[in-house]
C-alpha positions in Angstrom: 103.6 58.9 108.7 105.5 58.4 105.4 106.9 62.1 105.7 108.1 61.5 109.3 110.3 58.4 108.1 111.9 60.3 105.6 113.1 62.7 107.9 113.8 60.0 110.6 116.1 58.1 108.0 117.3 61.5 107.2 118.9 62.0 110.6 120.1 58.5 110.9 122.0 58.0 107.7 122.8 61.8 106.7 122.9 60.8 103.3 123.5 63.2 100.6 121.0 64.2 98.2 117.1 65.2 99.3 114.7 63.3 101.1 111.9 64.9 99.6 108.0 63.3 99.3 108.0 61.0 96.5 105.1 60.2 94.0 103.1 56.8 94.1 105.0 56.3 91.1 108.6 57.2 92.3 110.8 54.1 93.7 113.3 54.7 96.7 116.2 52.7 96.4 118.7 52.3 99.0 122.3 51.8 97.4 126.0 51.8 98.1 127.5 54.7 96.7 130.5 55.5 94.2 130.9 53.7 91.3 128.1 50.8 92.5 125.6 54.1 92.2 126.6 54.8 89.1 126.4 51.1 87.5 123.5 50.4 89.4 121.5 53.4 87.4 123.1 52.4 83.8 122.2 48.8 84.2 119.6 48.6 86.3 117.7 52.0 87.2 117.9 53.0 83.4 116.1 50.1 81.7 113.5 49.6 84.6 112.6 53.5 84.3 112.3 52.9 80.4 110.1 49.9 81.0 107.7 50.9 83.6 108.1 55.2 83.3 108.6 55.0 87.0 111.6 57.4 88.7 113.7 55.5 90.7 115.0 58.2 93.5 118.6 56.7 95.2 119.5 57.4 98.6 123.1 56.4 99.7 124.7 55.0 102.4 126.5 51.5 103.6 125.0 48.5 104.8 125.3 49.7 108.9 123.3 52.6 107.6 120.6 51.4 105.9 119.8 48.4 108.2 119.6 51.4 110.7 117.0 53.4 108.7 114.9 50.3 107.9 114.9 50.0 112.0 114.2 53.3 112.3 111.6 53.1 110.1 110.1 50.0 110.8 106.8 49.0 109.2 106.8 52.4 107.3 109.7 52.8 105.3 110.6 55.2 102.9 112.8 53.1 101.0 111.3 50.4 98.6 114.2 48.0 97.5 117.9 48.1 99.7 120.9 47.2 98.7 122.4 45.5 101.9 125.1 42.7 102.5 123.9 39.4 103.5 124.7 39.5 107.4 122.6 43.0 107.8 119.6 41.4 105.5 120.0 38.6 107.8 119.7 41.1 110.8 116.2 42.5 109.3 114.4 39.3 108.1 115.2 38.0 111.9 113.5 41.4 113.2 110.4 40.8 110.8 111.4 43.7 108.8 111.3 42.4 105.1 108.6 41.3 103.1 108.9 37.5 101.4 109.7 38.1 98.2 107.2 36.3 95.5 109.2 34.4 93.1 105.5 33.8 91.2 106.0 37.8 90.4 109.5 37.4 89.5 110.1 35.8 86.1 114.0 35.8 86.3 114.0 33.9 89.6 114.2 30.3 87.6 117.7 31.4 86.3 119.4 32.6 89.8 121.6 30.1 91.7 119.4 28.3 94.3 122.0 29.4 97.2 122.0 33.2 96.2 117.9 33.0 98.2 117.7 33.8 101.8 115.7 32.0 104.1 112.0 32.4 103.7 112.7 34.2 100.6 113.3 37.3 102.9 116.4 38.2 100.5 118.2 37.5 97.2 122.0 38.3 96.6 122.0 40.8 93.8 125.8 39.5 92.7 129.2 37.9 94.5 131.8 39.5 95.4 135.1 39.5 97.8 136.9 41.1 100.4 140.2 40.5 99.8 143.8 42.4 99.1 144.4 45.2 96.6 147.8 46.6 95.6 149.3 49.4 93.5 151.3 46.9 91.0 153.5 50.1 89.9 154.7 50.1 93.9 154.7 46.3 94.5 156.1 43.7 92.4 155.9 41.0 93.9 152.3 39.8 94.3 151.2 39.2 98.2 150.3 36.0 98.7 148.5 36.0 102.6 147.0 37.9 104.7 150.1 38.5 106.6 151.5 40.0 104.2 150.0 43.0 105.4 151.8 43.2 108.6 155.3 43.5 107.0 156.9 46.5 108.1 158.0 47.1 104.5 154.4 48.5 104.0 154.1 50.3 107.2 152.1 53.4 106.9 151.2 52.5 103.5 148.4 50.4 104.3 144.4 51.2 104.8 141.9 48.6 106.5 138.2 49.1 106.6 136.3 50.1 110.2 134.5 47.3 111.6 131.4 49.1 110.8 131.7 48.1 106.9 131.7 44.9 105.6 135.6 44.9 104.9 136.3 45.6 108.1 134.4 42.7 110.1 135.5 40.4 107.2 139.0 41.0 107.7 138.9 40.7 111.4 137.1 37.6 110.7 139.9 36.1 108.3 142.9 37.3 110.4 141.0 35.8 113.5 140.4 32.5 112.0 144.4 33.0 110.9 145.5 33.4 114.3 143.4 30.1 115.6 140.3 32.0 117.3 136.5 31.4 116.7 133.9 33.6 115.7 132.8 33.2 119.4 136.3 34.4 120.4 138.0 37.0 118.4 140.5 38.0 120.6 143.3 36.7 118.7 142.5 38.6 115.7 141.9 41.7 117.7 145.3 41.0 119.3 146.7 40.7 115.5 144.9 44.1 114.1 145.5 46.4 116.7 149.0 47.7 115.8 148.1 47.4 112.0 145.3 49.4 112.8 147.0 51.7 114.9 149.8 52.7 111.7 147.2 52.7 109.0 146.9 55.4 107.4 142.8 55.4 107.6 140.2 53.0 108.8 137.8 53.6 106.1 134.0 53.6 106.3 132.9 54.0 103.2 134.4 52.0 100.3 135.2 54.6 97.8 137.4 56.8 100.1 140.2 54.0 99.1 140.4 55.6 95.7 141.4 58.8 96.9 144.2 57.3 98.7 145.4 55.1 96.0 145.1 58.3 94.0 147.2 60.7 96.4 149.8 57.9 96.5 148.8 57.4 100.0 148.5 53.8 100.1 150.4 51.0 98.3 148.3 48.0 99.6 144.8 48.0 100.8 142.2 45.4 101.9 139.2 46.2 100.1 137.3 45.1 97.3 137.9 43.5 93.5 135.0 45.2 92.1 136.1 48.5 93.1 139.6 48.0 92.4 138.6 46.5 88.8 137.0 49.9 88.3 139.7 52.1 89.2 141.5 50.4 87.1 139.6 50.3 84.0 140.2 54.1 84.9 143.8 54.5 84.7 145.0 53.1 88.2 147.6 50.5 88.5 145.6 48.1 90.7 145.8 44.4 90.9 143.9 42.2 93.4 146.0 39.4 95.4 143.9 36.7 96.5 145.4 35.1 100.0 146.6 31.4 100.4 144.3 31.7 103.7 141.0 32.6 101.4 139.6 35.6 100.4 136.2 36.6 102.4 132.9 36.0 99.9 130.6 38.7 100.3 126.9 38.2 98.7 125.2 41.5 98.7 121.8 41.2 98.5 118.3 42.9 97.6 114.9 42.9 99.7 111.9 45.0 100.4 111.6 46.3 103.7 108.1 46.1 104.9 105.8 49.1 104.8 106.2 49.9 101.1 103.5 52.0 99.6 103.8 50.2 96.0 105.4 46.3 97.0 104.3 45.2 92.8 106.6 48.5 91.6 109.2 47.1 94.2 109.1 43.9 92.9 109.4 44.7 89.6 112.7 46.6 90.5 113.6 43.0 92.1 113.3 41.3 89.0 115.0 43.9 86.6 118.1 43.6 88.8 117.7 39.9 88.4 117.6 40.2 84.3 120.6 38.3 83.0 121.1 41.2 80.5 121.3 43.5 83.1 123.4 41.2 85.4 125.8 41.0 82.4 125.9 44.8 81.9 126.4 45.2 85.6 129.3 42.6 86.5 131.2 44.3 83.0 130.8 47.7 84.7 131.3 47.1 88.5 133.9 44.1 88.3 131.5 41.6 90.3 129.8 37.8 89.9 126.5 37.3 88.6 124.3 35.5 90.0 122.2 34.5 87.2 123.2 31.3 85.5 122.9 32.6 82.2 125.8 35.2 82.4 129.1 34.7 80.8 131.4 37.2 81.8 134.6 38.6 79.7 137.9 37.4 80.4 138.8 41.0 81.7 136.2 40.7 84.4 137.7 36.8 85.2 140.7 37.8 85.8 139.7 40.7 88.9 136.7 39.1 90.3 136.7 35.4 92.7 136.5 32.3 90.2 137.5 29.0 90.2 139.6 27.6 93.0 139.5 31.5 94.4 135.9 30.8 95.3 136.6 27.4 96.2 139.8 28.5 98.7 137.0 31.5 99.9 136.1 32.0 103.2 132.1 32.1 103.6 130.8 33.3 106.7 127.6 32.3 108.2 125.3 35.1 107.9 122.8 33.7 110.9 125.9 33.5 113.2 127.4 37.0 112.0 124.3 38.9 112.8 124.6 37.5 116.3 128.3 38.1 116.7 128.5 41.5 115.0 126.9 43.6 117.9 129.9 41.9 120.3 132.8 42.5 117.9 131.7 46.0 117.3 131.8 46.7 121.0 135.2 45.1 121.1 136.8 47.0 118.4 135.3 50.4 119.2 136.8 49.6 122.9 140.4 48.1 122.5 141.4 48.9 118.5 140.1 52.5 118.5 141.7 53.3 121.4 
């Protein structure tokens, strides 16, 4: 069954890398790609492998792809631990596809902020991020202050936004919809506002690191994107800055969870505990430019300048993951029917 599950997952995800059989002491991690995967290896995988002697095999994909794979292999998952944004984690928990995280086996659990834990401990947030406006500060010398700035004709043909299948896409839709007076049950105002922007966008990206190439080639000057990805790119020389709109950026809580049917639950829990460790959290936050959920972590000034803190966090739009799990299927249908055509 495990071998069949792996073949099903490979077909669903189309992921890079081998999907070969794993030994009993292998741990298969579902992770986002690009710089995220690089920093997960440096800060979480390497210390875990050194401490346990186990080997971590990484399978890359978006939240929606990872969720689809878990559903396709329900109860016989070939992934032991999975990163996914909280709306997708809630969906999986509601479908009874995740185990309950046993806090008694997680030595770092007492140091984690209370609101990081999902209902019934079915998942735990591993970090705090945002969907906001990222811009080329060499091309745009006056920082944007509103989501409305993305619709300014002066940026026409130099903008990218995410497709609704990815987190930034549906979060941008939610933010614009609220700005235009819509509700989570009525996204018509947001759809109508975004349609012309989507038509003129350089790309409706589906993978976060596609945006790096667009900035590198000078094809875009401004994007709806993530400050963590922008911070990593800026540290490598791209002239990027984050702008937090007055209406509020949208909060992101990437989670870590363990699907039902894993072969070595205790090993999976050890990896979750490695992710929650203060030293490892600080390592990841500093490299990935993202907030930490461990209360003992102190971030550097350089990271604080890019990630949401203080007033930007207080002004942040935090979407109810339970509600989002209910409305996202309809949002996706309407996006495909009205925005993509």
